[in-house]
BAZANU-338357 format. One line per 5 residues: their letters; for each residue x, y, z of C-alpha. Coordinates in Angstrom, 2 decimals. Example, Ala and Ser with C-alpha at 12.3 -4.5 7.8 and 13.67 -1.06 7.14 Angstrom:
<recs>
as = 12.30 -4.50 7.80; 13.67 -1.06 7.14 .
</recs>
This chain:
<recs>
menrr = -77.29 -72.10 11.16; -77.97 -74.93 13.56; -75.20 -77.06 12.00; -72.55 -74.35 12.24; -69.42 -75.49 14.04 .
iiqve = -68.83 -73.90 17.42; -65.42 -72.28 17.90; -64.84 -72.66 21.63; -63.26 -70.27 24.09; -59.71 -71.63 24.01 .
ekvpf = -59.57 -72.46 20.29; -57.08 -70.73 18.01; -58.43 -69.13 14.87; -56.50 -69.04 11.56; -55.06 -65.61 10.85 .
kllip = -57.17 -65.12 7.72; -60.28 -65.54 9.90; -58.94 -63.71 12.93; -58.87 -60.27 11.32; -62.48 -60.11 10.04 .
lsiqh = -63.84 -61.81 13.19; -61.99 -59.31 15.41; -63.11 -56.31 13.36; -66.67 -57.61 13.63; -66.46 -57.49 17.44 .
mfamf = -64.92 -54.02 17.39; -67.72 -52.66 15.21; -70.34 -54.29 17.46; -69.17 -52.39 20.54; -68.23 -49.17 18.80 .
gasvl = -71.55 -47.35 18.51; -72.46 -47.52 22.19; -68.93 -47.29 23.56; -67.99 -43.97 21.93; -71.32 -42.42 22.94 .
vpflf = -70.24 -42.22 26.58; -67.15 -40.03 25.98; -69.26 -37.82 23.69; -71.73 -37.29 26.55; -68.86 -36.56 28.94 .
ginpa = -67.32 -34.13 26.44; -63.98 -35.92 26.05; -62.06 -37.28 23.06; -63.20 -40.87 22.32; -59.64 -41.91 21.38 .
ivlfm = -58.72 -42.40 25.05; -61.79 -44.61 25.44; -60.87 -46.78 22.44; -57.41 -47.17 23.98; -58.73 -48.17 27.41 .
nglgt = -61.44 -50.44 26.03; -58.74 -52.39 24.25; -56.30 -52.40 27.16; -59.06 -53.23 29.66; -60.22 -56.15 27.53 .
llfif = -56.69 -57.57 27.31; -56.28 -57.23 31.09; -59.64 -58.92 31.64; -58.63 -61.86 29.42; -55.32 -62.17 31.31 .
itkgk = -56.95 -61.98 34.76; -59.59 -64.59 33.83; -56.85 -66.85 32.43; -58.32 -66.70 28.92; -61.43 -68.61 30.03 .
apayl = -64.08 -65.86 29.93; -64.78 -64.30 26.52; -65.84 -60.70 27.12; -65.21 -57.33 25.53; -65.04 -54.33 27.85 .
gssfa = -66.72 -51.19 26.55; -67.81 -47.90 28.10; -70.22 -48.19 31.02; -73.50 -46.23 30.92; -74.16 -46.84 34.63 .
flapa = -71.92 -43.90 35.59; -73.59 -41.30 33.36; -76.01 -39.78 35.87; -73.76 -39.48 38.98; -70.66 -38.56 36.97 .
givia = -72.72 -35.94 35.14; -73.54 -34.33 38.49; -69.85 -34.16 39.41; -68.82 -32.81 36.00; -71.54 -30.15 36.06 .
npelg = -70.40 -28.88 39.48; -68.23 -25.78 38.81; -66.12 -26.59 41.87; -65.40 -30.14 40.68; -65.40 -31.25 37.02 .
yayal = -64.27 -34.26 35.02; -60.98 -34.75 36.91; -62.94 -35.36 40.13; -65.29 -37.72 38.31; -62.17 -39.71 37.39 .
ggfva = -61.38 -39.93 41.11; -64.84 -41.39 41.65; -64.22 -43.97 38.89; -61.00 -45.01 40.62; -62.79 -45.36 43.97 .
vgfig = -65.60 -47.50 42.51; -63.08 -49.73 40.74; -61.10 -50.14 43.97; -64.20 -51.09 45.98; -65.12 -53.54 43.22 .
cilaf = -61.72 -55.20 43.54; -62.32 -55.59 47.30; -65.71 -57.12 46.52; -63.97 -59.60 44.22; -61.73 -60.65 47.12 .
iiykv = -64.76 -61.17 49.38; -66.41 -63.35 46.71; -63.15 -65.30 46.43; -63.37 -66.06 50.17; -67.10 -66.83 50.48 .
gykwi = -67.74 -68.36 47.04; -70.53 -67.76 44.53; -73.16 -70.33 45.55; -75.15 -67.55 47.22; -76.21 -66.50 43.74 .
dvvlp = -78.39 -69.62 43.49; -80.19 -68.42 46.62; -80.61 -64.73 45.78; -81.16 -65.31 42.06; -82.63 -68.76 41.36 .
paamg = -83.42 -69.65 37.71; -86.97 -68.23 37.93; -85.38 -64.88 38.83; -82.14 -65.05 36.84; -83.90 -65.87 33.56 .
pvval = -86.05 -62.72 33.45; -83.20 -60.55 34.79; -80.94 -61.69 31.93; -83.78 -61.26 29.42; -84.25 -57.68 30.64 .
iglel = -80.62 -56.87 29.80; -81.55 -57.19 26.15; -85.17 -56.04 26.33; -84.50 -52.73 28.06; -81.81 -51.93 25.48 .
sssaa = -84.21 -52.49 22.59; -85.46 -48.91 22.66; -81.90 -47.59 22.35; -81.46 -49.68 19.20; -84.62 -48.16 17.73 .
snagl = -83.52 -44.70 18.86; -80.10 -45.07 17.23; -81.83 -46.04 14.01; -83.98 -42.89 14.14; -87.17 -44.95 14.38 .
ldevi = -88.37 -43.08 17.47; -87.94 -39.59 15.99; -91.00 -37.39 15.81; -90.54 -37.23 12.05; -88.99 -40.43 10.71 .
npknv = -86.50 -40.03 7.86; -87.19 -42.65 5.14; -83.45 -42.84 4.44; -82.81 -43.96 8.01; -85.47 -46.65 7.66 .
ivflv = -83.89 -47.95 4.42; -80.41 -48.14 5.97; -81.79 -49.76 9.11; -83.68 -52.42 7.15; -80.71 -53.20 4.91 .
tlgfa = -78.44 -53.63 7.95; -80.95 -55.69 9.93; -81.83 -57.78 6.88; -78.22 -58.77 6.25; -77.69 -59.48 9.97 .
vfgsv = -80.81 -61.65 10.34; -80.84 -63.52 7.03; -77.05 -63.72 6.93; -76.96 -65.45 10.32; -79.48 -67.99 9.01 .
lfrgf = -78.62 -68.44 5.33; -74.89 -67.78 4.99; -72.64 -70.82 4.72; -68.93 -71.44 5.16; -66.75 -68.46 6.06 .
lsiip = -69.58 -65.95 5.56; -71.65 -67.71 8.24; -69.30 -66.53 10.99; -69.13 -62.86 9.97; -72.79 -61.91 9.35 .
iliav = -72.52 -58.87 11.66; -69.48 -57.52 9.81; -71.20 -58.06 6.46; -74.30 -56.30 7.79; -72.18 -53.31 8.88 .
iagya = -70.56 -53.08 5.42; -73.90 -53.47 3.61; -75.59 -50.92 5.87; -72.69 -48.47 5.50; -72.84 -48.79 1.72 .
aaivc = -76.59 -48.15 1.82; -75.98 -45.10 4.03; -73.48 -43.68 1.51; -75.97 -44.21 -1.32; -78.67 -42.50 0.76 .
givdf = -76.34 -39.59 1.47; -76.36 -39.74 5.27; -72.60 -40.27 5.79; -70.49 -37.17 6.52; -66.77 -37.55 5.72 .
savaa = -65.75 -34.03 6.77; -64.42 -35.21 10.14; -62.19 -37.77 8.38; -60.68 -35.09 6.15; -59.98 -32.86 9.14 .
apvfa = -58.52 -35.60 11.36; -54.73 -36.06 11.58; -53.20 -39.31 10.36; -51.67 -40.05 13.77; -52.77 -38.68 17.13 .
lpnfs = -52.09 -39.53 20.77; -55.09 -40.18 23.04; -55.68 -37.43 25.58; -54.34 -38.89 28.83; -55.20 -37.10 32.07 .
tprfn = -54.98 -37.73 35.81; -57.73 -37.92 38.46; -58.35 -35.69 41.44; -59.99 -36.97 44.59; -62.77 -35.37 46.56 .
leaim = -64.91 -37.15 49.15; -68.13 -35.51 47.98; -67.52 -36.58 44.37; -66.61 -40.10 45.45; -69.75 -40.46 47.59 .
iilpv = -71.92 -39.28 44.66; -70.49 -41.93 42.33; -69.79 -44.80 44.77; -73.34 -46.30 44.91; -72.93 -47.26 41.24 .
ilvit = -71.09 -50.34 42.53; -74.53 -51.90 43.17; -75.55 -51.34 39.56; -72.40 -52.61 37.87; -72.17 -55.68 40.11 .
sehig = -75.67 -56.90 39.25; -75.04 -56.05 35.59; -71.78 -58.02 35.62; -73.33 -61.10 37.20; -76.12 -61.04 34.61 .
hqvvt = -73.62 -60.79 31.76; -71.53 -63.67 33.10; -74.60 -65.86 33.50; -75.82 -65.24 29.96; -72.32 -65.76 28.55 .
skivg = -72.11 -69.03 30.48; -75.32 -70.21 28.82; -74.08 -69.21 25.38; -70.67 -70.91 25.61; -72.00 -73.90 27.57 .
rdllk = -69.71 -73.45 30.57; -70.15 -72.21 34.14; -67.96 -69.10 34.09; -69.00 -68.26 37.66; -67.13 -71.40 38.70 .
dpglh = -64.22 -71.37 36.23; -62.45 -68.98 35.96; -64.65 -67.75 38.82; -66.89 -64.78 39.49; -64.16 -63.28 41.68 .
rsifg = -61.74 -63.15 38.74; -64.21 -61.64 36.28; -65.45 -59.01 38.76; -61.85 -58.17 39.65; -60.91 -57.85 35.96 .
dnfst = -63.92 -55.63 35.26; -63.30 -53.33 38.22; -59.52 -53.24 37.86; -60.07 -51.98 34.31; -62.46 -49.30 35.62 .
mlsgl = -59.91 -48.23 38.23; -57.15 -48.01 35.63; -59.49 -46.09 33.30; -59.97 -43.43 35.96; -56.22 -43.20 36.52 .
igsvp = -55.44 -42.40 32.87; -58.44 -40.19 32.04; -60.87 -42.64 30.43; -64.43 -43.67 31.31; -65.37 -46.78 33.35 .
tttyg = -65.58 -50.07 31.50; -67.99 -52.99 31.62; -68.58 -56.28 29.84; -70.59 -55.49 26.72; -73.95 -56.95 25.76 .
enigv = -73.37 -56.21 22.06; -70.39 -58.54 21.97; -72.26 -61.22 23.90; -74.87 -60.97 21.16; -72.20 -61.41 18.46 .
mavtk = -71.10 -64.65 20.11; -74.68 -65.88 20.30; -75.22 -65.22 16.59; -71.90 -66.51 15.22; -71.08 -69.30 17.73 .
vysvq = -67.49 -68.02 17.76; -66.43 -67.79 21.42; -62.64 -67.67 21.03; -60.90 -65.23 23.40; -58.26 -64.89 20.68 .
viaga = -60.87 -63.12 18.54; -61.87 -60.87 21.47; -58.19 -60.04 22.05; -57.81 -59.25 18.36; -60.69 -56.78 18.60 .
avfsi = -58.99 -55.20 21.62; -55.74 -54.77 19.69; -57.59 -53.16 16.78; -59.30 -50.76 19.22; -55.92 -49.72 20.63 .
icsfi = -54.54 -49.19 17.12; -57.57 -47.07 16.18; -56.95 -44.83 19.20; -53.60 -43.75 17.69; -54.70 -43.43 14.05 .
gklsa = -56.73 -40.26 13.86; -58.24 -40.78 10.41; -59.15 -44.41 11.07; -60.81 -43.48 14.34; -62.71 -40.68 12.61 .
liqti = -63.76 -42.99 9.76; -65.27 -45.49 12.18; -67.13 -42.66 13.87; -68.86 -41.88 10.55; -70.89 -45.10 10.84 .
pgpvi = -74.41 -43.65 11.09; -76.97 -44.46 13.77; -79.26 -46.55 11.53; -76.39 -49.00 10.90; -75.59 -49.32 14.61 .
ggisf = -79.31 -49.56 15.36; -79.84 -52.31 12.78; -77.08 -54.44 14.29; -78.15 -53.77 17.87; -81.75 -54.68 17.05 .
llygm = -80.70 -58.30 16.52; -77.94 -58.47 19.14; -80.10 -57.14 21.99; -82.84 -59.56 21.00; -80.37 -62.44 21.21 .
igtsg = -79.56 -61.47 24.80; -83.28 -61.41 25.60; -83.77 -64.91 24.21; -80.75 -66.10 26.22; -82.70 -65.20 29.36 .
lrilv = -85.62 -67.30 28.17; -83.17 -70.11 27.47; -82.17 -70.10 31.15; -85.80 -70.76 32.07; -86.07 -73.59 29.54 .
dsqvd = -82.72 -75.23 30.32; -83.36 -75.03 34.08; -86.83 -76.54 33.56; -88.45 -73.92 35.78; -91.78 -75.29 37.00 .
ygknr = -94.43 -72.61 36.52; -96.94 -74.89 38.12; -95.49 -73.48 41.35; -96.99 -70.13 42.30; -93.69 -68.92 43.73 .
nqalt = -91.91 -69.22 40.38; -94.79 -67.52 38.58; -94.81 -64.64 41.06; -91.02 -64.24 41.00; -90.75 -64.06 37.21 .
avifv = -93.85 -61.88 36.88; -92.74 -59.28 39.43; -89.24 -59.05 37.91; -90.54 -58.57 34.35; -93.09 -55.93 35.36 .
tglsg = -90.57 -54.09 37.57; -88.01 -54.02 34.76; -90.38 -52.97 31.98; -92.71 -50.62 33.87; -90.35 -47.64 33.97 .
ikvnf = -90.38 -47.46 37.78; -87.45 -45.46 39.18; -86.04 -45.60 42.72; -83.45 -43.04 43.83; -80.72 -43.67 46.38 .
gnvql = -79.03 -40.33 46.75; -77.78 -39.41 43.29; -77.98 -42.94 41.93; -81.15 -44.04 40.21; -82.20 -47.70 40.04 .
tgmvl = -84.45 -48.59 37.16; -84.94 -51.24 34.49; -82.88 -54.42 34.77; -80.94 -53.24 37.83; -84.05 -52.42 39.86 .
acvtg = -85.64 -55.67 38.70; -82.52 -57.55 39.80; -82.55 -55.97 43.26; -86.30 -56.66 43.57; -85.81 -60.26 42.49 .
milsl = -83.00 -60.76 45.00; -85.10 -59.42 47.88; -88.12 -61.53 46.90; -85.95 -64.65 46.46; -84.40 -64.15 49.90 .
vfyvf = -87.86 -63.78 51.45; -88.98 -67.06 49.83; -85.74 -68.73 50.97; -86.29 -67.64 54.59; -89.88 -68.92 54.50 .
dkrnm = -88.68 -72.27 53.12; -86.11 -72.57 55.89; -88.70 -71.79 58.57; -91.15 -74.31 57.13; -88.44 -76.98 57.08 .
tndq = -87.59 -76.21 60.70; -91.25 -76.36 61.77; -91.75 -79.67 59.93; -88.84 -81.17 61.86 .
</recs>
């Protein structure tokens, strides 16, 4: 594994490799991404369409320099759920809120373009950024176990078998496979896990039989209401901190400073422009996806051409009813088995930031900063701002930023007094 050749961001991939590598990325995002439209009660076809289109727009806006796949954002679930449940509002008004958040995010991108990104080193130094990035993966670990059915009150042995087969192929494949197989261990794990699920009898093909061969995604238009917008708008704090964390961990994986080139302003603009467009056509907000970051960490294939290929496949799936339905038959234990490894890879990327930055834990400040962030993120503490709840990685990020700024102010005062 250590000797595997890295396929860098701008490299072209032979066509015979492009298809399986792209499908691998599509499968990685699929389980989590289609869950959001299910929770909102809408057809997932429109989400597959917008995930693909949003990813292609993101690649174009970032000039093909930032490998990222845009999937459905979970940050909007709680506030959008409030709007949807309101009998006087509904999903159309939630779409208006998505558009508003995306628009504000684009303005934020312009501000960052003017003032730069160096402030991140002040508000999130390595001792803070490392644990924040690690928490992105660690707080998702329970969802991987939940998808696999490992947290059920009564655990189904069939789920455990499928989960272990999938995880086993993903883990040992990433270490032991050679040649072409070494770059598609996630895809092989999906196929092996799916086969095991069929043998165990936990795959239901009835939806595939009922689905039409071709079907148009359900496009719809937003409605705007100030109350709905104000309920959803605070999510901008959540998705911004999430985006910065994703860009930092991706930078570490690909060995380039993506905050500098193509620039944080471009990536934040691409992310939020996609969310705004999603709201305009009836889809859910998008965000850079941790699952696909994990795929890059495992395979060492960073090519944006592969990400774009996955986006194209997602768009195609949105129009082919039976294909879309077939992908939706992938059971939870398969998705959970893949996610188990991918989320862990994100967690270790956070630890890598601490190692690469040579954070000195002989200094009490660094110890305190990392400790408080980890405990805040893993303790289950929740802080509510109106209808938006901060918890987990996002709350830890905000806490770390405040604590880092306090330390920075103290350092400045001490320097002034010494002079």
